[in-house]
N, C-alpha and C positions, 0 to 999 in steps of 0.2 A: 368481543370479549377475548382477552389474552390470558394465557397461562404462563407459568414460569419458564417455558421453553420457547415461546414465540419471540421472534426478533422484531423489535419496534424501532423504526427510524424516527428520531426526534427533530433533526435538522440536516440540511445538506448545503454544502458549499462547493462550487466548481471553480477550478483554476486551469485556464488554458496553458499548456506547456509547449513553448516554442524555442525558448532560450534559457540560459542559466539563471537569469534574474527571475524567471517564472518559477524555477525550482526553489529559490530562496523564499519567494512569496508563499508557495504551497507549504513549505516547511514551517514558516512562521504561523500560518493559519492552522496547520495541523497541531503544532505545539499548544497554541491557544485553546483549541478545541479539546485536546487531551486534558489540559489543566481544568477547563470548565467541567469536564466529565469526572474530575476527581482522581485522575491517574497520578501516580507518584512522579517525582522528578525523573527517576530512572525510566519509568514507563513512557514519559513524555519524550525523552531522548530516543527511545526505541522507535516511537512513532515517527520522529523526525528522520531517523536513519532509513526507515522503510520508505518514507515518501521520497527522500533524496535518491535512493537507489532506483526506485521505479521511475521517477522523473528523468533521471540521467539516461536510463534505458530508452525512454521515449525519444529524447533528443538524439541519442546516438544511433538508434536503429530505425526510428520511424519519422524523424524530423519534427513531428508535432503530434499532439494528442491532448488529453486532459487528465487531471487528478480530481476525483470526486471524494470529498471528505464528509463523513456523516457521523453525527452523534447518535449512538445506538444504545439500546437497553434490551437485555434479556431478563425478564422478571425484574428483580431489583438490581441486577448487575449492570453497571454502566461500562461503555466501551467506545472505541473509535473504529469506524470503518474507513478503509482507503481503497478506492478503485482507480486503477491506472488503465486508461483505454486509449488505443491508437488505431489508425487504419493503415498502418505500415505494412511491411513485407510479411509479417507473421513469423511464426517459429515452426520450422518443419519437424524438428525432433525435440519435443518438450522435455522428455525424460533426460536427454543429454544436456539440454540447456539448464536444467535444475541441478546438475552436478557441479559442485564447487570446482573452480579452475577452468571451466570450459567457456570460451568466448569466441565469437565470430567477429567481434569488433575491435580486437586488439587490447581489451581491458584485462583485468585480473580474473574475470569470470566469477565474481562473488555477488553480483547484484541480485539476481533472482534467487539464487540458493541462500544468500545471506538474509534476504527479506523473508524467505520461507522459514528459516530457522528462528527469526525474531518474532514472527507472527504467532498468534494463538490459533488462528484459522487461516488457511491459504487455499485459494482456488485459482486456476489459470485456464483460459480458453484461448486458443489461437488457431488460425487457419491461414496457411500460406497465401499471400496475395490479398488478404482481407483484414489483417490486423490481429491485435492481441488485447485481451482484457485480463487483468490480474485483480483479484478481490482478496483483501486482507482484513482481518478483524483483530484488534488488540483489546483485551478486557482488563479492567482494573483488578489487581490482585488483592486478596484479603490479607495475605501474608507479605508484607513489604520487604522481607529479607530475601525473598525468592528472586 
């Protein structure tokens, strides 16, 4: 039996990330899932940006990994879960990696920090030499102007 605060996973889709075309596929599936969950057009775009940033990080830093997309619900509130997982080199300094403008791969350094700003919930776990897992949740807003 669930209460209004328990997280329920309704469906799950996995997309292997090895090349840019995989990123496009993950973004398409993420947008479709967000629409099915009733997220607004703006919220759907935010989900796509999050997926794109996380998938690009997988390709750039770990070579391959996966994006796991879930339809989620907390009580009556629908949302989308995005998990980016790889077994790459990991992040030795997570706090620094989450600062906007910091990059070890020659990019703008906005991927992780940007995804965190856009997410309603953000978690990251990484161990050097073993990989990184980023978990994000985006919830449907009641006030569409937000």
